[in-house]
gemmi code that builds the backbone of each chain (N, CA, C; Angstrom):
import gemmi

chains = {
    "A": [
        ("ASN", (-102.755, -85.198, -22.520), (-101.733, -86.237, -22.603), (-102.392, -87.606, -22.573)),
        ("ALA", (-102.384, -88.329, -23.731), (-103.132, -89.570, -23.820), (-102.408, -90.733, -23.160)),
        ("GLY", (-101.081, -90.697, -23.038), (-100.361, -91.815, -22.447), (-100.110, -92.904, -23.470)),
        ("VAL", (-100.625, -94.117, -23.200), (-100.461, -95.264, -24.098), (-101.825, -95.594, -24.690)),
        ("THR", (-101.893, -95.599, -26.000), (-103.154, -95.825, -26.697), (-103.076, -97.117, -27.486)),
        ("GLN", (-104.028, -97.995, -27.274), (-104.088, -99.271, -27.984), (-105.350, -99.344, -28.812)),
        ("THR", (-105.217, -99.960, -29.989), (-106.388, -100.273, -30.791), (-106.229, -101.635, -31.445)),
        ("PRO", (-107.307, -102.380, -31.644), (-108.669, -102.093, -31.181), (-108.842, -102.481, -29.718)),
        ("LYS", (-109.983, -102.213, -29.155), (-110.281, -102.617, -27.771), (-110.819, -104.040, -27.720)),
        ("PHE", (-111.506, -104.442, -28.751), (-112.059, -105.788, -28.823), (-111.866, -106.317, -30.241)),
        ("GLN", (-111.650, -107.624, -30.343), (-111.515, -108.238, -31.663), (-111.863, -109.706, -31.555)),
        ("VAL", (-112.616, -110.185, -32.551), (-112.897, -111.606, -32.658), (-112.328, -112.085, -33.980)),
        ("LEU", (-111.551, -113.136, -33.940), (-110.940, -113.712, -35.137), (-111.326, -115.179, -35.274)),
        ("LYS", (-111.259, -115.640, -36.492), (-111.371, -117.080, -36.722), (-109.961, -117.667, -36.770)),
        ("THR", (-109.851, -118.912, -36.405), (-108.551, -119.592, -36.461), (-107.939, -119.435, -37.845)),
        ("GLY", (-106.667, -119.019, -37.860), (-105.962, -118.850, -39.119), (-105.954, -117.430, -39.658)),
        ("GLN", (-106.831, -116.586, -39.157), (-106.841, -115.202, -39.603), (-105.646, -114.458, -39.004)),
        ("SER", (-105.321, -113.329, -39.616), (-104.223, -112.519, -39.107), (-104.754, -111.154, -38.690)),
        ("MET", (-104.009, -110.513, -37.826), (-104.362, -109.153, -37.426), (-103.174, -108.494, -36.742)),
        ("THR", (-103.237, -107.181, -36.686), (-102.196, -106.397, -36.027), (-102.828, -105.543, -34.944)),
        ("LEU", (-102.244, -105.610, -33.747), (-102.630, -104.737, -32.660), (-101.701, -103.532, -32.672)),
        ("GLN", (-102.308, -102.363, -32.586), (-101.534, -101.131, -32.665), (-101.347, -100.519, -31.279)),
        ("CYS", (-100.210, -99.905, -31.078), (-99.923, -99.248, -29.803), (-99.093, -98.007, -30.076)),
        ("ALA", (-99.454, -96.913, -29.425), (-98.684, -95.676, -29.544), (-98.611, -95.002, -28.182)),
        ("GLN", (-97.452, -94.395, -27.901), (-97.298, -93.661, -26.646), (-96.776, -92.258, -26.958)),
        ("ASP", (-97.220, -91.301, -26.147), (-96.837, -89.911, -26.387), (-96.015, -89.352, -25.240)),
        ("MET", (-95.336, -90.235, -24.510), (-94.547, -89.819, -23.348), (-93.056, -89.782, -23.644)),
        ("ASN", (-92.682, -89.983, -24.892), (-91.289, -89.972, -25.316), (-90.474, -91.072, -24.632)),
        ("HIS", (-91.126, -92.191, -24.347), (-90.432, -93.299, -23.701), (-89.616, -94.081, -24.719)),
        ("ASN", (-88.471, -94.595, -24.265), (-87.643, -95.413, -25.142), (-88.144, -96.847, -25.240)),
        ("SER", (-88.591, -97.389, -24.119), (-88.914, -98.812, -24.071), (-90.405, -99.045, -24.201)),
        ("MET", (-90.755, -100.074, -24.975), (-92.156, -100.462, -25.139), (-92.282, -101.974, -25.054)),
        ("TYR", (-93.460, -102.433, -24.648), (-93.654, -103.842, -24.319), (-95.040, -104.314, -24.758)),
        ("TRP", (-95.124, -105.589, -25.043), (-96.413, -106.253, -25.214), (-96.504, -107.404, -24.212)),
        ("TYR", (-97.598, -107.386, -23.430), (-97.895, -108.441, -22.478), (-99.238, -109.070, -22.851)),
        ("ARG", (-99.405, -110.312, -22.445), (-100.725, -110.927, -22.493), (-101.133, -111.325, -21.076)),
        ("GLN", (-102.431, -111.219, -20.820), (-102.957, -111.559, -19.506), (-104.008, -112.640, -19.651)),
        ("ASP", (-103.779, -113.749, -18.971), (-104.710, -114.866, -18.976), (-105.140, -115.133, -17.540)),
        ("PRO", (-106.354, -115.601, -17.353), (-106.864, -115.831, -15.995), (-105.919, -116.712, -15.180)),
        ("GLY", (-105.583, -116.249, -13.981), (-104.745, -117.034, -13.095), (-103.273, -117.073, -13.464)),
        ("MET", (-102.878, -116.329, -14.520), (-101.489, -116.412, -14.997), (-100.722, -115.108, -14.817)),
        ("GLY", (-101.377, -114.077, -14.356), (-100.688, -112.801, -14.294), (-100.459, -112.265, -15.693)),
        ("LEU", (-99.459, -111.426, -15.839), (-99.095, -110.893, -17.147), (-97.789, -111.545, -17.590)),
        ("ARG", (-97.734, -111.933, -18.846), (-96.523, -112.541, -19.390), (-96.031, -111.735, -20.581)),
        ("LEU", (-94.739, -111.520, -20.608), (-94.137, -110.672, -21.626), (-94.017, -111.425, -22.939)),
        ("ILE", (-94.516, -110.815, -24.004), (-94.455, -111.422, -25.329), (-93.194, -110.943, -26.058)),
        ("TYR", (-93.095, -109.639, -26.249), (-91.954, -109.009, -26.898), (-91.744, -107.650, -26.252)),
        ("TYR", (-90.527, -107.156, -26.396), (-90.264, -105.808, -25.959), (-89.309, -105.134, -26.934)),
        ("SER", (-89.251, -103.812, -26.791), (-88.357, -103.012, -27.618), (-87.693, -101.993, -26.712)),
        ("ALA", (-86.394, -102.131, -26.536), (-85.676, -101.228, -25.636), (-85.443, -99.859, -26.264)),
        ("SER", (-85.480, -99.811, -27.561), (-85.305, -98.527, -28.243), (-85.782, -98.688, -29.676)),
        ("GLU", (-85.925, -97.560, -30.335), (-86.356, -97.579, -31.730), (-85.397, -98.440, -32.537)),
        ("GLY", (-85.944, -99.346, -33.325), (-85.120, -100.181, -34.184), (-84.688, -101.484, -33.579)),
        ("THR", (-85.002, -101.723, -32.314), (-84.625, -102.988, -31.677), (-85.849, -103.670, -31.092)),
        ("THR", (-85.879, -104.993, -31.203), (-86.926, -105.774, -30.564), (-86.319, -107.064, -30.021)),
        ("ASP", (-86.922, -107.586, -28.968), (-86.431, -108.826, -28.370), (-87.592, -109.660, -27.864)),
        ("LYS", (-87.360, -110.963, -27.835), (-88.391, -111.879, -27.364), (-88.499, -111.834, -25.856)),
        ("GLY", (-89.722, -112.010, -25.405), (-89.973, -112.158, -23.985), (-90.212, -113.608, -23.622)),
        ("GLU", (-91.095, -113.837, -22.687), (-91.335, -115.189, -22.178), (-92.156, -116.048, -23.135)),
        ("VAL", (-93.112, -115.436, -23.856), (-94.049, -116.217, -24.685), (-94.150, -115.639, -26.092)),
        ("PRO", (-93.085, -115.669, -26.897), (-93.105, -115.008, -28.203), (-93.699, -115.816, -29.351)),
        ("ASN", (-93.865, -117.113, -29.164), (-94.263, -117.959, -30.289), (-95.638, -117.571, -30.830)),
        ("GLY", (-95.723, -117.432, -32.138), (-96.978, -117.087, -32.795), (-97.185, -115.599, -32.985)),
        ("TYR", (-96.192, -114.810, -32.582), (-96.304, -113.344, -32.660), (-95.092, -112.746, -33.358)),
        ("ASN", (-95.322, -111.595, -33.970), (-94.236, -110.768, -34.473), (-94.498, -109.326, -34.050)),
        ("VAL", (-93.449, -108.554, -33.984), (-93.603, -107.155, -33.593), (-92.831, -106.259, -34.544)),
        ("SER", (-93.238, -104.994, -34.527), (-92.524, -103.968, -35.287), (-92.463, -102.707, -34.453)),
        ("ARG", (-91.252, -102.182, -34.296), (-91.121, -100.872, -33.662), (-90.979, -99.874, -34.798)),
        ("LEU", (-92.095, -99.291, -35.161), (-92.176, -98.456, -36.352), (-91.390, -97.161, -36.189)),
        ("ASN", (-91.418, -96.610, -35.024), (-90.700, -95.388, -34.673), (-90.694, -95.316, -33.153)),
        ("LYS", (-90.268, -94.228, -32.590), (-90.188, -94.181, -31.134), (-91.562, -94.287, -30.488)),
        ("ARG", (-92.579, -93.811, -31.150), (-93.917, -93.763, -30.564), (-94.684, -95.070, -30.684)),
        ("GLU", (-94.441, -95.831, -31.753), (-95.360, -96.910, -32.106), (-94.706, -98.294, -32.048)),
        ("PHE", (-95.473, -99.247, -31.524), (-94.979, -100.616, -31.370), (-96.169, -101.529, -31.631)),
        ("SER", (-96.120, -102.282, -32.731), (-97.273, -103.089, -33.104), (-96.991, -104.569, -32.878)),
        ("LEU", (-98.063, -105.314, -32.657), (-98.001, -106.758, -32.426), (-98.846, -107.447, -33.482)),
        ("ARG", (-98.257, -108.396, -34.182), (-98.970, -109.074, -35.267), (-99.127, -110.561, -34.978)),
        ("LEU", (-100.353, -111.028, -35.207), (-100.633, -112.451, -35.177), (-100.806, -112.884, -36.623)),
        ("GLU", (-99.907, -113.705, -37.120), (-99.938, -114.088, -38.533), (-101.018, -115.108, -38.828)),
        ("SER", (-101.210, -116.060, -37.927), (-102.205, -117.112, -38.106), (-102.770, -117.428, -36.721)),
        ("ALA", (-103.853, -116.747, -36.387), (-104.356, -116.811, -35.021), (-104.804, -118.224, -34.639)),
        ("ALA", (-104.578, -118.557, -33.374), (-104.980, -119.840, -32.822), (-105.808, -119.607, -31.563)),
        ("PRO", (-106.695, -120.529, -31.216), (-107.493, -120.356, -29.998), (-106.658, -120.115, -28.747)),
        ("SER", (-105.446, -120.651, -28.700), (-104.580, -120.447, -27.533), (-104.131, -118.997, -27.386)),
        ("GLN", (-104.364, -118.199, -28.424), (-104.010, -116.789, -28.361), (-105.167, -115.916, -27.876)),
        ("THR", (-106.270, -116.543, -27.538), (-107.361, -115.814, -26.889), (-106.850, -115.276, -25.562)),
        ("SER", (-106.914, -113.974, -25.384), (-106.293, -113.362, -24.212), (-106.627, -111.869, -24.202)),
        ("VAL", (-106.191, -111.204, -23.161), (-106.202, -109.745, -23.122), (-104.761, -109.280, -23.309)),
        ("TYR", (-104.567, -108.405, -24.261), (-103.222, -107.942, -24.602), (-103.040, -106.504, -24.124)),
        ("PHE", (-101.926, -106.281, -23.468), (-101.604, -104.946, -22.975), (-100.289, -104.476, -23.576)),
        ("CYS", (-100.315, -103.275, -24.056), (-99.102, -102.586, -24.450), (-98.670, -101.697, -23.288)),
        ("ALA", (-97.373, -101.530, -23.121), (-96.867, -100.687, -22.045), (-95.609, -99.977, -22.517)),
        ("SER", (-95.296, -98.897, -21.857), (-94.037, -98.205, -22.128), (-93.385, -97.821, -20.812)),
        ("SER", (-92.088, -97.582, -20.869), (-91.396, -97.158, -19.654), (-90.323, -96.138, -19.989)),
        ("GLU", (-90.014, -95.348, -18.991), (-89.016, -94.298, -19.100), (-87.742, -94.754, -18.417)),
        ("ARG", (-86.630, -94.540, -19.066), (-85.344, -94.827, -18.439), (-84.755, -93.478, -18.058)),
        ("GLN", (-84.592, -93.233, -16.797), (-84.186, -91.916, -16.335), (-82.678, -91.810, -16.310)),
        ("GLY", (-82.105, -91.318, -17.365), (-80.676, -91.063, -17.456), (-79.838, -92.271, -17.131)),
        ("GLY", (-80.227, -93.407, -17.633), (-79.444, -94.613, -17.355), (-79.822, -95.254, -16.042)),
        ("GLY", (-80.807, -94.672, -15.361), (-81.251, -95.253, -14.102), (-82.076, -96.499, -14.325)),
        ("THR", (-82.585, -97.038, -13.267), (-83.169, -98.366, -13.354), (-84.646, -98.387, -12.989)),
        ("ASN", (-85.325, -97.275, -13.139), (-86.751, -97.267, -12.852), (-87.508, -97.752, -14.063)),
        ("GLU", (-88.024, -98.979, -13.988), (-88.743, -99.549, -15.127), (-90.251, -99.409, -14.975)),
        ("LYS", (-90.710, -98.468, -14.189), (-92.151, -98.326, -14.002), (-92.849, -98.327, -15.352)),
        ("LEU", (-93.844, -99.203, -15.485), (-94.566, -99.342, -16.740), (-95.856, -98.531, -16.721)),
        ("PHE", (-96.141, -97.941, -17.863), (-97.415, -97.255, -18.094), (-98.168, -98.104, -19.109)),
        ("PHE", (-99.376, -98.507, -18.754), (-100.114, -99.449, -19.564), (-101.196, -98.789, -20.390)),
        ("GLY", (-101.449, -99.390, -21.561), (-102.619, -99.039, -22.336), (-103.846, -99.703, -21.738)),
        ("SER", (-104.986, -99.470, -22.370), (-106.262, -99.947, -21.827), (-106.554, -101.398, -22.161)),
        ("GLY", (-105.756, -102.000, -23.017), (-105.909, -103.418, -23.309), (-106.747, -103.709, -24.539)),
        ("THR", (-106.487, -104.880, -25.130), (-107.270, -105.403, -26.258), (-107.745, -106.795, -25.877)),
        ("GLN", (-109.047, -106.979, -25.880), (-109.600, -108.292, -25.597), (-109.760, -109.032, -26.928)),
        ("LEU", (-108.992, -110.092, -27.092), (-108.982, -110.846, -28.346), (-109.550, -112.240, -28.118)),
        ("SER", (-110.497, -112.618, -28.962), (-111.036, -113.976, -28.939), (-110.769, -114.620, -30.290)),
        ("VAL", (-110.221, -115.828, -30.241), (-109.962, -116.585, -31.471), (-110.836, -117.832, -31.440)),
        ("LEU", (-111.718, -117.916, -32.423), (-112.686, -119.023, -32.442), (-112.216, -120.175, -33.312)),
    ],
    "B": [
        ("GLU", (-84.025, -118.258, -14.283), (-85.312, -117.674, -14.643), (-85.954, -117.050, -13.400)),
        ("LEU", (-86.347, -115.827, -13.556), (-86.971, -115.118, -12.436), (-88.407, -115.600, -12.237)),
        ("LYS", (-88.724, -115.991, -11.031), (-90.089, -116.382, -10.682), (-90.591, -115.470, -9.576)),
        ("VAL", (-91.851, -115.089, -9.705), (-92.474, -114.196, -8.738), (-93.735, -114.873, -8.220)),
        ("GLU", (-93.807, -115.030, -6.916), (-94.949, -115.704, -6.310), (-95.661, -114.772, -5.336)),
        ("GLN", (-96.944, -114.682, -5.512), (-97.763, -113.892, -4.604), (-98.631, -114.826, -3.772)),
        ("ASN", (-98.856, -114.437, -2.562), (-99.866, -115.127, -1.775), (-100.468, -114.189, -0.739)),
        ("PRO", (-101.760, -114.363, -0.511), (-102.622, -115.350, -1.166), (-103.008, -114.904, -2.577)),
        ("LEU", (-103.566, -115.805, -3.345), (-104.052, -115.450, -4.676), (-105.478, -114.926, -4.613)),
        ("PHE", (-106.148, -115.280, -3.551), (-107.524, -114.806, -3.367), (-107.708, -114.473, -1.893)),
        ("LEU", (-108.331, -113.340, -1.644), (-108.521, -112.899, -0.265), (-109.852, -112.189, -0.132)),
        ("SER", (-110.675, -112.695, 0.749), (-111.930, -112.036, 1.063), (-111.858, -111.561, 2.508)),
        ("MET", (-112.081, -110.282, 2.712), (-111.948, -109.745, 4.068), (-113.048, -108.720, 4.339)),
        ("GLN", (-113.189, -108.419, 5.586), (-114.220, -107.472, 5.977), (-113.643, -106.073, 6.074)),
        ("GLU", (-114.480, -105.118, 5.865), (-114.083, -103.732, 6.066), (-113.568, -103.543, 7.488)),
        ("GLY", (-112.592, -102.696, 7.604), (-112.045, -102.372, 8.911), (-110.898, -103.248, 9.363)),
        ("LYS", (-110.707, -104.374, 8.673), (-109.645, -105.304, 9.068), (-108.331, -104.941, 8.388)),
        ("ASN", (-107.254, -105.500, 8.946), (-105.921, -105.331, 8.374), (-105.477, -106.632, 7.736)),
        ("TYR", (-104.710, -106.509, 6.670), (-104.173, -107.734, 6.085), (-102.938, -107.404, 5.268)),
        ("THR", (-102.152, -108.455, 4.963), (-100.912, -108.296, 4.216), (-100.864, -109.274, 3.050)),
        ("ILE", (-100.449, -108.750, 1.896), (-100.197, -109.577, 0.715), (-98.684, -109.713, 0.576)),
        ("TYR", (-98.241, -110.928, 0.272), (-96.811, -111.208, 0.199), (-96.385, -111.466, -1.250)),
        ("CYS", (-95.183, -111.013, -1.549), (-94.620, -111.207, -2.879), (-93.178, -111.688, -2.714)),
        ("ASN", (-92.937, -112.922, -3.097), (-91.590, -113.494, -3.048), (-91.048, -113.628, -4.465)),
        ("TYR", (-89.750, -113.437, -4.601), (-89.163, -113.602, -5.912), (-87.863, -114.386, -5.807)),
        ("SER", (-87.458, -114.966, -6.932), (-86.443, -116.030, -6.873), (-85.007, -115.589, -7.112)),
        ("THR", (-84.780, -114.441, -7.735), (-83.401, -114.027, -7.986), (-83.166, -112.618, -7.461)),
        ("THR", (-81.938, -112.261, -7.365), (-81.581, -110.964, -6.792), (-82.166, -109.822, -7.617)),
        ("SER", (-82.845, -108.930, -6.943), (-83.354, -107.720, -7.588), (-83.614, -106.689, -6.508)),
        ("ASP", (-83.396, -105.444, -6.847), (-83.711, -104.389, -5.890), (-84.732, -103.411, -6.472)),
        ("ARG", (-85.521, -103.914, -7.421), (-86.520, -103.057, -8.040), (-87.841, -103.817, -8.113)),
        ("LEU", (-88.809, -103.338, -7.385), (-90.083, -104.036, -7.320), (-91.220, -103.029, -7.415)),
        ("TYR", (-92.286, -103.451, -8.080), (-93.395, -102.559, -8.391), (-94.705, -103.224, -7.980)),
        ("TRP", (-95.632, -102.410, -7.500), (-96.979, -102.891, -7.202), (-97.965, -102.164, -8.104)),
        ("TYR", (-98.928, -102.958, -8.629), (-99.954, -102.431, -9.500), (-101.320, -102.860, -8.983)),
        ("ARG", (-102.302, -102.072, -9.344), (-103.691, -102.404, -9.045), (-104.433, -102.523, -10.365)),
        ("GLN", (-105.351, -103.510, -10.422), (-106.200, -103.653, -11.603), (-107.645, -103.841, -11.162)),
        ("ASP", (-108.524, -102.973, -11.628), (-109.954, -103.141, -11.420), (-110.502, -104.003, -12.541)),
        ("PRO", (-111.621, -104.691, -12.296), (-112.167, -105.610, -13.307), (-112.372, -104.949, -14.658)),
        ("GLY", (-111.850, -105.565, -15.695), (-112.019, -105.050, -17.049), (-111.203, -103.815, -17.366)),
        ("LYS", (-110.320, -103.451, -16.471), (-109.535, -102.217, -16.656), (-108.065, -102.525, -16.838)),
        ("SER", (-107.311, -101.467, -17.060), (-105.872, -101.612, -17.206), (-105.192, -101.621, -15.836)),
        ("LEU", (-103.878, -101.666, -15.839), (-103.129, -101.684, -14.590), (-102.682, -100.283, -14.226)),
        ("GLU", (-102.815, -99.980, -12.960), (-102.458, -98.674, -12.438), (-101.301, -98.839, -11.461)),
        ("SER", (-100.279, -98.046, -11.632), (-99.122, -98.132, -10.749), (-99.467, -97.648, -9.350)),
        ("LEU", (-99.065, -98.418, -8.340), (-99.268, -98.024, -6.950), (-97.954, -97.578, -6.308)),
        ("PHE", (-96.966, -98.454, -6.358), (-95.717, -98.176, -5.667), (-94.526, -98.618, -6.511)),
        ("VAL", (-93.449, -97.855, -6.359), (-92.171, -98.201, -6.956), (-91.166, -98.309, -5.813)),
        ("LEU", (-90.559, -99.462, -5.664), (-89.607, -99.717, -4.569), (-88.264, -100.025, -5.197)),
        ("LEU", (-87.284, -99.181, -4.964), (-86.031, -99.277, -5.710), (-84.816, -99.549, -4.837)),
        ("SER", (-84.999, -99.898, -3.585), (-83.837, -100.204, -2.751), (-84.262, -101.048, -1.565)),
        ("ASN", (-83.274, -101.729, -0.988), (-83.554, -102.542, 0.181), (-84.058, -101.653, 1.318)),
        ("GLY", (-85.115, -102.078, 1.959), (-85.664, -101.309, 3.060), (-86.634, -100.223, 2.643)),
        ("ALA", (-86.865, -100.091, 1.343), (-87.777, -99.046, 0.873), (-89.177, -99.297, 1.428)),
        ("VAL", (-89.808, -98.237, 1.825), (-91.186, -98.291, 2.323), (-91.937, -97.120, 1.707)),
        ("LYS", (-93.085, -97.422, 1.133), (-93.928, -96.372, 0.556), (-95.344, -96.531, 1.091)),
        ("GLN", (-96.000, -95.394, 1.319), (-97.373, -95.446, 1.836), (-98.254, -94.502, 1.054)),
        ("GLU", (-99.470, -94.965, 0.797), (-100.470, -94.144, 0.128), (-101.816, -94.510, 0.719)),
        ("GLY", (-102.349, -93.616, 1.528), (-103.648, -93.897, 2.146), (-103.573, -95.116, 3.041)),
        ("ARG", (-104.409, -96.094, 2.790), (-104.482, -97.299, 3.619), (-103.534, -98.403, 3.152)),
        ("LEU", (-102.742, -98.125, 2.146), (-101.810, -99.110, 1.609), (-100.375, -98.720, 1.933)),
        ("MET", (-99.597, -99.739, 2.325), (-98.175, -99.524, 2.570), (-97.403, -100.692, 1.987)),
        ("ALA", (-96.370, -100.383, 1.213), (-95.548, -101.415, 0.601), (-94.123, -101.315, 1.115)),
        ("SER", (-93.479, -102.465, 1.235), (-92.092, -102.496, 1.693), (-91.311, -103.531, 0.898)),
        ("LEU", (-89.985, -103.386, 0.928), (-89.126, -104.283, 0.169), (-87.948, -104.719, 1.026)),
        ("ASP", (-87.742, -106.017, 1.096), (-86.573, -106.602, 1.762), (-85.840, -107.409, 0.710)),
        ("THR", (-84.790, -106.830, 0.148), (-84.103, -107.504, -0.955), (-83.308, -108.715, -0.487)),
        ("LYS", (-82.896, -108.713, 0.758), (-82.138, -109.866, 1.255), (-83.030, -111.096, 1.373)),
        ("ALA", (-84.254, -110.877, 1.817), (-85.225, -111.965, 1.912), (-85.951, -112.195, 0.592)),
        ("ARG", (-85.726, -111.301, -0.388), (-86.425, -111.358, -1.687), (-87.936, -111.351, -1.445)),
        ("LEU", (-88.360, -110.373, -0.667), (-89.753, -110.329, -0.230), (-90.244, -108.891, -0.217)),
        ("SER", (-91.448, -108.712, -0.767), (-92.131, -107.446, -0.617), (-93.496, -107.711, -0.014)),
        ("THR", (-93.976, -106.762, 0.760), (-95.306, -106.888, 1.343), (-96.135, -105.674, 0.987)),
        ("LEU", (-97.429, -105.902, 0.838), (-98.399, -104.834, 0.636), (-99.389, -104.954, 1.781)),
        ("HIS", (-99.348, -103.987, 2.678), (-100.171, -104.037, 3.877), (-101.374, -103.130, 3.713)),
        ("ILE", (-102.529, -103.673, 4.078), (-103.780, -102.925, 3.992), (-104.258, -102.650, 5.410)),
        ("THR", (-104.468, -101.412, 5.693), (-104.907, -101.012, 7.032), (-106.355, -100.549, 7.000)),
        ("ALA", (-107.173, -101.117, 7.900), (-108.584, -100.713, 8.014), (-109.250, -100.688, 6.641)),
        ("ALA", (-109.319, -101.849, 6.032), (-109.767, -101.966, 4.645), (-111.147, -101.339, 4.420)),
        ("VAL", (-111.291, -100.763, 3.248), (-112.590, -100.230, 2.792), (-112.926, -100.872, 1.463)),
        ("HIS", (-114.220, -100.870, 1.126), (-114.709, -101.565, -0.064), (-113.998, -101.098, -1.339)),
        ("ASP", (-113.659, -99.828, -1.409), (-113.037, -99.270, -2.615), (-111.678, -99.880, -2.926)),
        ("LEU", (-111.094, -100.570, -1.970), (-109.808, -101.220, -2.214), (-109.958, -102.596, -2.876)),
        ("SER", (-111.174, -103.040, -3.087), (-111.403, -104.303, -3.788), (-110.846, -104.194, -5.204)),
        ("ALA", (-109.967, -105.116, -5.544), (-109.284, -105.091, -6.849), (-108.349, -106.292, -6.894)),
        ("THR", (-107.633, -106.423, -8.018), (-106.555, -107.398, -8.088), (-105.241, -106.646, -7.998)),
        ("TYR", (-104.358, -107.116, -7.143), (-103.070, -106.463, -6.910), (-101.945, -107.353, -7.432)),
        ("PHE", (-101.082, -106.741, -8.213), (-99.952, -107.459, -8.784), (-98.651, -106.866, -8.262)),
        ("CYS", (-97.710, -107.750, -7.955), (-96.344, -107.288, -7.793), (-95.569, -107.681, -9.045)),
        ("ALA", (-94.532, -106.915, -9.335), (-93.723, -107.164, -10.521), (-92.282, -106.835, -10.191)),
        ("VAL", (-91.381, -107.656, -10.681), (-89.972, -107.542, -10.317), (-89.143, -107.326, -11.575)),
        ("ALA", (-88.144, -106.476, -11.464), (-87.223, -106.233, -12.572), (-86.012, -107.144, -12.434)),
        ("GLY", (-85.369, -107.394, -13.562), (-84.160, -108.201, -13.557), (-84.424, -109.565, -14.145)),
        ("GLY", (-83.603, -110.519, -13.809), (-83.767, -111.856, -14.344), (-83.196, -112.009, -15.730)),
        ("GLY", (-82.403, -111.042, -16.157), (-81.697, -111.195, -17.429), (-82.427, -110.679, -18.640)),
        ("ALA", (-83.618, -110.158, -18.459), (-84.350, -109.638, -19.609), (-84.928, -108.283, -19.256)),
        ("ASP", (-85.289, -107.563, -20.261), (-85.925, -106.282, -20.038), (-87.373, -106.516, -19.597)),
        ("GLY", (-88.036, -105.482, -19.195), (-89.417, -105.609, -18.765), (-89.519, -106.116, -17.344)),
        ("LEU", (-90.717, -106.309, -16.900), (-91.007, -106.773, -15.545), (-91.614, -108.162, -15.585)),
        ("THR", (-91.304, -108.964, -14.557), (-91.936, -110.261, -14.380), (-92.995, -110.122, -13.299)),
        ("PHE", (-94.209, -110.499, -13.655), (-95.349, -110.294, -12.770), (-95.684, -111.554, -11.977)),
        ("GLY", (-96.195, -111.340, -10.759), (-96.855, -112.406, -10.047), (-98.229, -112.656, -10.640)),
        ("LYS", (-98.899, -113.686, -10.143), (-100.192, -114.049, -10.706), (-101.316, -113.150, -10.216)),
        ("GLY", (-101.030, -112.318, -9.249), (-102.046, -111.383, -8.761), (-102.791, -111.902, -7.542)),
        ("THR", (-103.214, -110.983, -6.719), (-104.049, -111.289, -5.554), (-105.391, -110.624, -5.753)),
        ("HIS", (-106.422, -111.456, -5.876), (-107.773, -110.947, -6.057), (-108.362, -110.649, -4.688)),
        ("LEU", (-108.541, -109.387, -4.386), (-108.977, -108.937, -3.062), (-110.418, -108.471, -3.103)),
        ("ILE", (-111.227, -109.064, -2.247), (-112.624, -108.635, -2.107), (-112.813, -108.160, -0.682)),
        ("ILE", (-113.313, -106.944, -0.536), (-113.563, -106.381, 0.799), (-115.054, -106.203, 0.954)),
        ("GLN", (-115.574, -106.906, 1.929), (-117.020, -106.929, 2.126), (-117.416, -106.005, 3.272)),
        ("PRO", (-118.569, -105.343, 3.103), (-119.037, -104.448, 4.169), (-119.289, -105.213, 5.462)),
    ],
}
model = gemmi.Model(1)
for chain_id, residues in chains.items():
    chain = gemmi.Chain(chain_id)
    for i, (resn, *xyz) in enumerate(residues, 1):
        res = gemmi.Residue()
        res.name, res.seqid = resn, gemmi.SeqId(i, " ")
        for name, pos in zip(("N", "CA", "C"), xyz):
            atom = gemmi.Atom()
            atom.name, atom.element = name, gemmi.Element(name[0])
            atom.pos, atom.b_iso = gemmi.Position(*pos), 0.0
            res.add_atom(atom)
        chain.add_residue(res)
    model.add_chain(chain)
structure = gemmi.Structure()
structure.add_model(model)
structure.setup_entities()
């Protein structure tokens, strides 16, 4: 059972380049999330998807787009990368237990992105 | 807007000592989570607290939740070096899906 798988693990981009971060989970979770982690800032929510076919903005969505391709996969796209997007990106998923409220997140291993 | 504050943000302590990390949050919620992160690694779930008065213990760590005070604590008993890590609390609610994280407490336990 792989859990949440993210690719790539490391990426260096030049300002203005585009790229897509891939995320897949094999736990049959409905909800998926993208967070970014910056030193001293904790984790901040970029976008989330409560179910297949739906996506919503989080706290810091500017400069990003997402796609919930199917129940398993949730990708994050940077259309024109900027140095301010240098960060560690984490994908996560959560299980909703029969309408209950346990949002425990399962995290991927992270993508370290540098934009020069 | 839900705000989550942890303190201290940095803690250096000696093995064998006890200490408490505090997590305050700004709006009503009865769902709080604690995570651990080792350097360069992902986040690992430690505790899930889903009601007022909830208390969970695992080894030398104990977490509690007081929803009326909007406060959770993570207590470390007789610290050992292996507990050195960054600890995050995260709170559900605030009008959006997902969790809102504190900035983390960087804990160093010295022999």
